[in-house]
FIKOL-768399 format. One line per field, with one value per residue: residue in one letter; z negated, y negated, x of N, C-alpha, C, CB in turn. Coordinates in steps of 0.2 Angstrom, whole numbers. Each point is the difference from the previous one (the first is absolute). Glycine has a CB too. Example, Ala and Ser with C-alpha at 12.3 -4.5 7.8 and 13.67 -1.06 7.14 Angstrom:
2
type = [A/S]
n.Z = [-39/10]
n.Y = [28/-11]
n.X = [66/7]
ca.Z = [0/-1]
ca.Y = [-6/-6]
ca.X = [-4/4]
c.Z = [0/-3]
c.Y = [-6/-5]
c.X = [4/-4]
cb.Z = [-6/10]
cb.Y = [6/3]
cb.X = [-9/6]
***
This chain:
281
type = [X/X/X/X/X/X/X/X/X/X/X/X/X/X/X/X/X/X/X/X/X/X/X/X/X/X/X/X/X/X/X/X/X/X/X/X/X/X/X/X/X/X/X/X/X/X/X/X/X/X/X/X/X/X/X/X/X/X/X/X/X/X/X/X/X/X/X/X/X/X/X/X/X/X/X/X/X/X/X/X/X/X/X/X/X/X/X/X/X/X/X/X/X/X/X/X/X/X/X/X/X/X/X/X/X/X/X/X/X/X/X/X/X/X/X/X/X/X/X/X/X/X/X/X/X/X/X/X/X/X/X/X/X/X/X/X/X/X/X/X/X/X/X/X/X/X/X/X/X/X/X/X/X/X/X/X/X/X/X/X/X/X/X/X/X/X/X/X/X/X/X/X/X/X/X/X/X/X/X/X/X/X/X/X/X/X/X/X/X/X/X/X/X/X/X/X/X/X/X/X/X/X/X/X/X/X/X/X/X/X/X/X/X/X/X/X/X/X/X/X/X/X/X/X/X/X/X/X/X/X/X/X/X/X/X/X/X/X/X/X/X/X/X/X/X/X/X/X/X/X/X/X/X/X/X/X/X/X/X/X/X/X/X/X/X/X/X/X/X/X/X/X/X/X/X/X/X/X/X/X/X]
n.Z = [-1/11/-9/4/-9/-6/-3/4/-9/-4/-6/9/-1/-1/-3/9/-5/4/-2/-5/-5/-4/-5/-14/-8/-5/19/13/-4/7/3/-3/8/11/-9/-5/3/3/1/-10/1/-16/10/3/3/-4/12/-13/24/-9/0/-7/-12/3/-18/4/-12/-8/-1/-8/-12/-7/-1/-9/-8/14/0/-10/17/-3/-4/1/-1/1/2/1/13/2/-8/-4/6/-10/-8/1/-14/0/6/-1/12/-16/10/6/1/3/11/9/6/10/-3/17/-16/-2/-12/3/-20/13/-17/3/4/12/-13/-8/7/0/-19/-3/-3/-9/-9/-6/0/-16/19/-10/-12/9/3/2/6/7/6/6/3/11/6/7/9/7/7/3/7/-23/4/-1/-8/-10/8/11/-5/10/6/11/14/16/-10/-1/-16/-8/4/-7/-20/0/2/-13/-14/6/-3/-13/-7/12/11/-1/13/7/-4/16/-6/17/-2/17/-2/4/16/11/4/-4/-15/2/4/-13/-4/6/-5/-15/-2/6/-9/-14/5/5/-17/-9/5/-6/6/14/-5/17/-2/18/5/7/6/-1/-11/2/11/-10/-14/4/-3/4/11/-16/17/-17/16/3/-13/0/3/8/8/12/2/-8/17/-10/4/8/-4/-9/-8/4/8/2/0/6/-8/9/12/-1/12/-17/2/9/-6/-15/9/6/-14/-7/6/-4/-17/-3/10/-9/-13/5/0/-18/-6/5/-3/-17/6/4/-14/-11/8]
n.Y = [4/-8/-6/-13/-3/10/3/13/2/7/-1/9/14/4/10/3/11/8/-13/18/-17/14/-15/9/11/3/-1/2/1/-16/2/-16/13/15/-3/-23/8/-22/-2/-16/-1/-13/-5/10/-16/16/-3/6/-3/8/-6/-13/9/6/-2/-15/-5/10/-6/-16/7/10/-14/-9/13/1/16/6/4/8/0/-9/-11/-14/-1/-18/6/16/-3/11/-7/10/16/6/-15/-13/9/-16/-6/-7/-7/-8/-17/15/-2/-13/10/-13/4/7/-7/-9/4/-16/-2/-11/-9/-3/-14/9/-4/9/14/0/-2/15/6/-9/-2/15/3/-13/-5/-15/-14/-2/-7/17/2/-10/5/13/-9/-9/6/10/-10/-3/15/5/-20/-14/-17/-7/8/0/-6/16/8/16/-11/-10/9/4/15/-4/-11/17/6/-2/2/20/1/-10/7/16/-6/-5/14/4/10/8/-1/-14/8/-11/9/-4/-11/-3/6/-15/-6/-5/8/-11/2/7/-12/-7/14/2/-15/5/15/-3/-14/15/9/-11/-5/13/8/5/16/-2/19/-5/12/-1/6/-10/18/-17/-2/11/-3/-16/6/14/-3/9/-3/12/8/5/11/-5/-1/11/-9/8/-7/6/-8/-7/-13/3/-13/6/-16/3/2/-12/5/-17/7/4/16/-4/4/21/13/3/-1/8/10/3/2/18/2/3/-1/16/0/-15/16/16/-9/-6/22/8/-11/6/13/-4/-13/4/8/-10/-6]
n.X = [3/7/-9/9/2/5/15/-7/-18/13/-15/-14/8/-15/10/-14/10/-12/-7/-12/-10/-9/-9/-5/15/-18/-3/10/19/2/15/0/6/0/13/5/15/0/18/-6/21/3/-12/-18/-9/-3/-16/-3/-2/-7/-13/1/5/17/1/5/0/6/10/-5/-7/11/14/-12/3/-17/5/9/14/-7/16/10/8/-10/22/-2/11/0/-11/-7/-11/-6/10/-13/7/-8/-19/6/14/4/-14/14/-3/4/-16/-6/-18/5/-20/0/-8/17/5/-2/2/-14/7/16/0/-3/10/-9/1/12/-2/-10/12/8/-8/-3/21/4/3/-2/-3/-24/11/5/-14/0/14/-2/-11/9/7/-17/-7/12/3/-16/3/1/7/-11/-10/11/-20/-6/-6/2/-11/16/5/-5/-9/19/0/0/8/10/-7/2/13/2/-8/5/13/-2/11/15/-11/16/-15/-5/-11/-5/-18/1/11/-11/-14/-8/10/-10/8/5/3/7/6/7/0/10/3/2/7/14/1/3/2/8/-1/-1/7/-21/3/-15/-6/-5/-11/2/-18/19/11/3/2/13/5/-1/9/7/15/-10/-13/0/-10/-6/-6/-8/4/7/5/10/10/-11/18/9/-5/14/-15/14/-4/18/-9/2/-14/-6/-14/14/-10/-11/7/9/-3/-6/-18/-2/8/-6/-13/4/5/-15/-11/3/1/-16/-9/5/-7/-12/-4/6/-8/-13/-1/0/-8/-10/0/-2/-15]
ca.Z = [-1/0/-3/-5/-8/-7/1/-1/-8/-3/-4/2/4/-3/0/-2/2/1/-4/3/-4/1/-3/-1/3/-6/3/5/3/7/0/3/1/1/1/6/-3/3/-2/5/-1/-3/5/8/1/0/1/-1/4/4/-1/-5/-5/2/-6/-1/-4/-5/-1/-3/-5/-3/0/-5/-8/-4/-2/-3/6/-2/2/-1/-4/5/-4/0/-2/-6/-4/0/1/-2/3/-2/-6/-2/5/0/1/-5/2/-2/6/6/3/-1/6/1/0/6/0/-4/-8/-2/-3/3/-3/1/7/3/-4/-6/3/4/-6/-5/0/-5/-6/-6/-2/-3/4/2/-6/3/8/6/2/6/3/5/6/7/4/2/3/5/3/6/7/-3/-5/0/-5/-10/-7/1/-2/4/6/2/4/8/-1/1/-5/-5/2/0/-6/-2/2/-2/-7/0/-1/-5/-6/0/0/3/6/1/3/4/2/4/-3/5/2/0/3/9/4/-1/-6/-1/3/-5/-6/2/3/-9/-4/2/-2/-7/-2/2/-5/-6/2/-3/0/-1/0/3/1/6/6/7/5/0/-7/-2/3/1/-4/-5/1/2/1/-3/1/-6/1/-5/-5/-4/4/1/6/5/3/-5/7/-3/5/4/5/-7/-4/-1/7/0/5/9/-1/2/8/1/4/-7/-4/4/2/-10/-1/3/-5/-4/1/1/-6/-5/1/-2/-8/0/2/-4/-4/2/-1/-8/-1/5/-3/-6/1]
ca.Y = [-4/-8/-6/-7/-5/5/5/7/3/6/3/1/4/5/7/7/6/3/-5/1/-1/2/-2/5/6/6/2/1/3/-1/1/-11/0/6/4/-7/-1/-7/-4/-7/0/-8/-8/3/0/3/2/11/0/6/-4/-2/4/5/1/-5/-5/8/0/-6/0/3/-1/-5/2/1/7/7/7/6/6/-5/-6/-6/-3/-8/-1/6/1/0/-4/5/8/5/-1/-9/0/-7/-6/-7/-6/-2/-5/2/1/-4/1/-5/2/-6/-6/-6/1/-8/1/-6/-4/-2/-2/6/1/4/6/6/1/2/7/-1/-4/3/5/-1/1/-6/-3/-3/-5/3/2/-6/0/7/2/-3/1/5/-4/-2/3/4/-3/-1/-6/-2/2/7/-3/1/4/5/0/-5/4/6/6/3/-4/4/6/-3/-3/6/3/-2/0/5/-2/-3/1/2/8/3/2/-3/7/-4/4/-6/-7/-3/3/-6/-5/-1/4/-6/1/9/-1/-7/5/8/-5/-4/6/2/-8/3/5/-1/-2/5/8/4/5/-4/5/-4/5/-5/5/-4/3/-3/-4/4/0/-7/0/6/4/7/0/5/0/8/3/-1/6/-3/-5/1/-5/4/-1/-5/-4/-6/-8/-2/-8/-7/-6/-3/0/-5/2/0/9/4/-2/0/7/4/-1/5/5/1/-3/8/5/3/-1/5/5/-5/0/7/-1/-5/0/6/-5/-2/6/4/-3/4/4/0/-4]
ca.X = [-2/2/-5/2/1/0/5/0/-1/0/-2/-7/-4/-5/-3/-7/1/-7/-5/-7/-5/-7/-5/-5/3/-6/-9/-1/5/2/8/3/7/4/7/2/7/1/7/-1/4/1/1/-4/-8/1/-10/-4/-8/-7/-9/-2/-1/2/7/3/-2/3/8/3/-1/2/6/-2/-1/-10/-3/5/0/-2/8/5/5/0/5/4/8/1/-6/-7/-6/-6/1/-6/1/-2/-4/-2/3/1/0/5/1/5/-3/-5/-5/-3/-7/-2/-5/4/-1/-1/-5/-2/0/8/5/4/7/-2/1/6/6/-4/2/7/-1/-6/3/7/7/3/-2/-1/1/3/-6/-3/3/1/-9/4/7/-1/-6/1/3/-7/-6/-5/0/-5/-5/1/-7/-5/-2/-1/-6/1/4/0/-2/7/5/-2/6/7/2/0/7/5/-1/2/8/-1/0/8/-3/3/-4/-6/-5/-3/-6/-5/0/-3/-4/-6/4/0/5/4/3/6/6/4/2/9/7/1/0/8/5/2/6/7/3/-1/3/-3/-3/-6/-6/-5/-9/-2/-4/0/6/4/3/5/8/3/3/4/5/-2/-9/-4/-8/0/-9/-7/2/4/5/6/3/-1/5/4/7/7/-1/6/1/3/1/-6/-5/-5/-5/2/0/-5/-1/5/-1/5/-6/-6/2/-3/-8/-2/4/-4/-8/-4/0/-5/-6/-3/-1/-7/-6/-2/-4/-6/-3/-4/-3/-6/-4/0/-5]
c.Z = [2/-1/-3/-6/-7/1/-2/-7/0/-6/4/2/-3/2/-1/2/-4/-4/3/-7/3/-6/-1/1/-5/5/7/3/7/1/3/4/2/2/5/-3/7/-5/2/-5/-5/6/6/-2/2/2/1/6/1/-4/-6/-6/0/-7/1/-6/-7/-3/-2/-7/-8/-2/-3/-7/-3/0/-1/9/-2/-1/4/-1/6/-3/3/1/-3/-5/1/-1/-3/4/-2/-9/-4/6/1/0/-6/5/-2/4/4/9/3/8/1/3/7/-3/-4/-6/-5/-5/2/-6/-2/6/3/-4/-8/0/1/-5/-5/-5/-5/-7/-6/-2/-7/5/-1/-2/7/6/2/4/4/5/6/4/6/5/3/6/6/7/3/1/-8/-4/3/-2/-5/-3/6/0/6/5/5/6/6/-6/0/-4/-9/-1/-2/-8/-3/-1/-5/-9/-4/-3/-4/-6/2/3/4/9/2/2/3/3/4/-1/8/4/1/3/5/1/1/-8/-1/3/-3/-5/0/1/-7/-5/1/-1/-9/-2/2/-7/-8/0/-6/4/0/3/4/4/5/7/6/3/2/-6/-4/2/2/-7/-2/0/2/1/-2/4/-4/5/-2/-3/-1/3/1/7/4/4/-1/6/-5/7/1/4/-6/-2/-1/7/-4/3/7/0/3/8/4/3/-8/-2/2/0/-7/-1/3/-4/-7/-3/2/-7/-7/5/-1/-8/0/4/-5/-7/2/-1/-8/-1/0/-5/-7/1/0]
c.Y = [-5/-6/-5/-4/2/6/6/3/7/3/0/6/6/5/4/5/6/-2/3/-3/3/-2/6/8/6/0/1/1/-4/-4/-8/2/8/-1/-9/0/-8/-4/-7/-3/-7/-3/4/-3/6/0/7/-2/6/-2/-3/6/7/3/-4/-5/3/0/-8/-1/2/-3/-4/2/-1/7/3/6/5/4/-5/-6/-5/-4/-6/2/5/1/3/-2/4/8/2/-2/-8/0/-7/-5/-6/-5/-4/-8/4/3/-6/3/-7/3/-2/-4/-6/2/-7/-1/-9/-7/-3/-3/5/1/3/9/6/1/4/4/-1/-1/4/5/-3/0/-8/-7/-7/-4/4/4/-4/-1/6/1/-6/1/7/-2/-2/6/5/-6/-4/-9/-5/3/6/-3/3/4/6/-2/-9/-1/6/6/1/-5/6/6/1/-3/7/4/-4/0/5/-1/-4/5/6/8/3/4/-5/6/-4/6/-3/-6/-6/2/-6/-6/2/1/-2/-4/4/-1/-5/4/4/-4/-2/5/0/-6/3/3/-3/-4/4/6/6/5/0/7/-4/2/-4/5/-4/2/-6/-3/5/1/-8/0/5/2/8/-2/7/2/7/1/-2/4/8/-3/2/-3/5/-3/-6/-2/-5/-6/-2/-6/-2/-3/-5/-2/-4/4/1/10/5/1/6/9/5/0/4/5/5/0/7/4/3/1/8/4/-6/3/9/1/-3/9/7/-3/0/7/2/-4/0/5/1/-3/3]
c.X = [2/-4/3/-1/3/5/-2/-3/2/-3/-8/0/-5/3/-8/1/-7/-5/-8/-6/-8/-4/-4/3/-7/-6/3/5/0/6/0/5/2/7/4/6/4/5/0/6/3/0/-4/-6/0/-9/-2/-7/-2/-8/-1/-2/4/5/6/1/2/8/2/-2/3/8/-3/-1/-9/-2/7/1/0/8/4/5/-2/7/4/7/2/-3/-7/-5/-6/4/-6/2/-1/-5/-1/6/-2/-1/4/0/4/-4/-5/-6/-4/-9/-2/-6/4/-1/0/-5/-4/-1/8/0/3/9/0/-1/6/4/-2/5/7/-1/-3/7/8/6/3/-6/-9/1/4/-4/-3/5/2/-6/0/4/-3/-5/2/4/-4/-6/-6/3/-4/-9/-1/-7/-4/-1/-4/-6/2/6/-2/1/10/3/0/3/7/0/-1/8/5/0/0/8/2/3/7/-3/5/-5/-5/-6/-7/-6/-2/0/-3/-6/-8/3/-4/6/4/4/6/6/7/2/6/3/4/1/9/4/2/3/5/4/2/3/-4/-3/-7/-3/-5/-4/-1/-5/3/9/4/2/7/6/4/5/5/8/-2/-10/-2/-10/-3/-8/-4/2/0/4/8/4/0/6/4/5/4/-2/6/3/4/-4/3/-5/-7/-7/2/0/-4/-1/8/-2/-1/-7/-3/0/-1/-6/0/4/-3/-8/-3/0/-4/-6/-2/-3/-6/-3/0/-5/-10/-3/-2/-4/-7/-2/-3/-7/-5]
cb.Z = [-5/6/-2/8/6/-2/-1/9/-4/6/-11/3/7/0/-4/1/1/2/-2/8/-3/7/4/5/1/-14/-7/-1/-6/2/2/-12/-7/4/1/3/-7/4/3/6/10/-10/-3/5/1/-6/6/-20/7/2/6/7/-1/15/-1/10/8/9/10/10/10/5/8/8/-4/5/8/-19/6/8/2/2/-7/2/-5/-8/-1/4/-3/-1/12/2/-1/12/5/-6/-3/-6/12/-9/1/-2/-6/-13/-5/-8/-2/2/-14/11/-1/8/3/12/-10/11/-1/-5/-4/12/6/-2/2/13/2/8/13/10/8/6/16/-11/11/11/-11/-8/-3/-6/-9/-7/-9/-8/-13/-6/-9/-11/-9/-9/-5/-6/16/-1/-5/8/7/-6/-9/3/-11/-9/-12/-13/-11/14/6/13/8/1/10/16/0/5/12/12/2/9/10/6/-4/-10/-1/-15/-3/3/-11/3/-9/0/-11/-1/-7/-11/-6/3/5/10/-1/2/10/1/0/6/12/2/2/9/10/0/2/14/8/0/4/-7/-4/2/-12/-1/-12/-4/-7/-3/5/9/-2/-3/7/8/-1/0/-7/-10/10/-13/14/-19/-1/6/-4/-7/-4/-7/-4/0/7/-15/15/-6/-4/0/9/4/-4/-10/7/2/-6/3/-9/-11/-3/-8/14/-4/-3/5/11/-5/1/13/5/0/5/13/5/-4/9/10/-3/3/14/5/0/9/12/-5/2/13/7/-4/4]
cb.Y = [6/5/6/0/-4/-3/-6/-2/-7/-2/-4/-9/-2/-5/-2/-6/-5/9/-14/12/-11/9/-11/-10/-6/-4/-9/-5/11/0/15/-11/-11/5/20/-10/20/1/11/-3/10/1/-6/13/-11/3/-11/6/-9/14/10/-9/-7/-4/11/3/-5/7/11/-5/-1/8/3/-6/-4/-11/1/-1/-4/-1/12/8/7/0/12/-7/-9/0/-8/4/-4/-12/3/13/10/-9/11/4/4/4/2/13/-12/4/10/-12/13/-6/-1/7/9/-9/12/-3/11/8/6/9/-10/-2/-11/-12/-8/-5/-11/0/4/-5/-10/0/6/6/11/9/1/3/-12/0/5/-7/-8/7/2/-4/-5/7/-4/-11/-3/14/13/15/2/-3/-6/-1/-13/-5/-8/9/7/-3/-5/-7/2/6/-17/-4/-2/-4/-14/0/3/-6/-8/5/1/-7/-4/-8/-1/1/13/-11/10/-11/4/8/5/-1/11/4/-1/-7/4/-1/-2/9/3/-11/1/10/-6/-10/6/9/-14/-2/10/-1/-8/-5/-7/-9/4/-15/5/-9/4/-8/5/-13/10/0/-5/4/12/-7/-6/4/-8/9/-10/-4/-7/-4/7/-3/-8/5/-8/9/-8/3/6/6/-2/10/-5/11/-5/-4/6/-4/14/-12/-4/-15/-3/-5/-18/-11/-2/-4/-10/-6/-5/-5/-16/-3/-7/-4/-13/0/9/-15/-14/5/0/-19/-7/7/-8/-9/3/5/-2/-2/3/0/-6]
cb.X = [-3/7/-9/1/-9/-13/7/9/-11/8/9/-2/11/-11/12/-9/14/4/9/5/9/3/1/-9/17/2/-12/-9/-1/-12/4/-1/2/-10/-5/-10/2/-12/6/-15/-1/7/15/5/-4/13/-2/2/1/11/-6/-4/-10/-2/-4/-4/-9/-7/2/1/-7/-9/7/-5/15/-4/-12/-10/6/-14/-5/-5/12/-15/0/-7/-1/8/7/5/5/-13/13/-2/9/12/-5/-10/0/9/-8/7/0/8/4/10/-2/14/-4/4/-12/0/6/3/7/-5/-12/5/3/-8/3/-5/-7/1/3/-10/-5/5/-2/-16/-6/-4/-3/8/19/-3/-1/10/-1/-7/3/7/-11/-2/12/2/-6/0/10/1/0/-4/10/11/-4/18/3/-1/0/5/-12/-4/6/7/-16/-1/-6/-9/-7/2/-5/-12/-2/2/-4/-9/1/-12/-14/8/-14/8/2/7/4/11/-2/-6/12/10/8/-6/11/-7/-4/-9/-10/-8/-10/-7/-11/-2/-6/-9/-13/-3/-9/-6/-4/-3/-5/-8/14/-1/8/2/2/6/-6/14/-14/-12/-6/-3/-16/-7/-4/-12/-8/-12/6/12/-1/11/1/7/2/-10/-2/-1/-8/-4/7/-14/-4/0/-8/13/-10/-3/-11/9/-2/8/5/9/-7/10/4/-4/-5/7/10/14/0/-1/7/9/-5/-1/10/10/0/4/13/8/0/10/10/3/-2/13/14/2/6/7/8/5/6/13/5]
***
């Protein structure tokens, strides 16, 4: 990965090793994740693509410490987060989630939202947090909206505020669950380039769930296409387009080749999910 601005990441390597997740094991026994194996390098943007309900978010929640696992193990930087002996990881600031629906405090200004975590945890004084927060917001193109409330800025700006707020905690891993799903295509394109600019300065590991194959290939170092439930990798694609990237990449021959190379696998799993839904309905 020949990225710019920041030194190579040394923290945030994730190993998902033979993970199984069964909901309601004593009753319906719904298998959400089936012997899933995936290794994500420190500082990698790994895009997770798959049908709705396939188990992608279950996997993210297991890494974050929101859900337990049934068997297997998840490690970060060689240390066990969860396993059969310790089914649920302890949540921590080393793994921060940015949710699809947003989680900013509407009664706090954007800057107050950004500095909330490190101030509450006692990592920074209010003055130091404000200085750091203003600098990070400026880097993310948010200068001038520090004292606005979330409801006073665009949806795209709110997404950037949330990502800056997450990075203020200096996590090893940023967990993004379809953060741009509700945005229009023009705003989404700006947000993609903004995320990459933020990433180039911070080099955090990113685990990013999406339904959008173009989004996955544009942003990711690798794309893991997951099967319909139960979830496991069907195909893992290395995106051999150099970073830094901008939207000119979308018209390149190699980008279109990668779309073609993966679209059949994505469509096949989407069809399976649709057929399963039809039968269940």
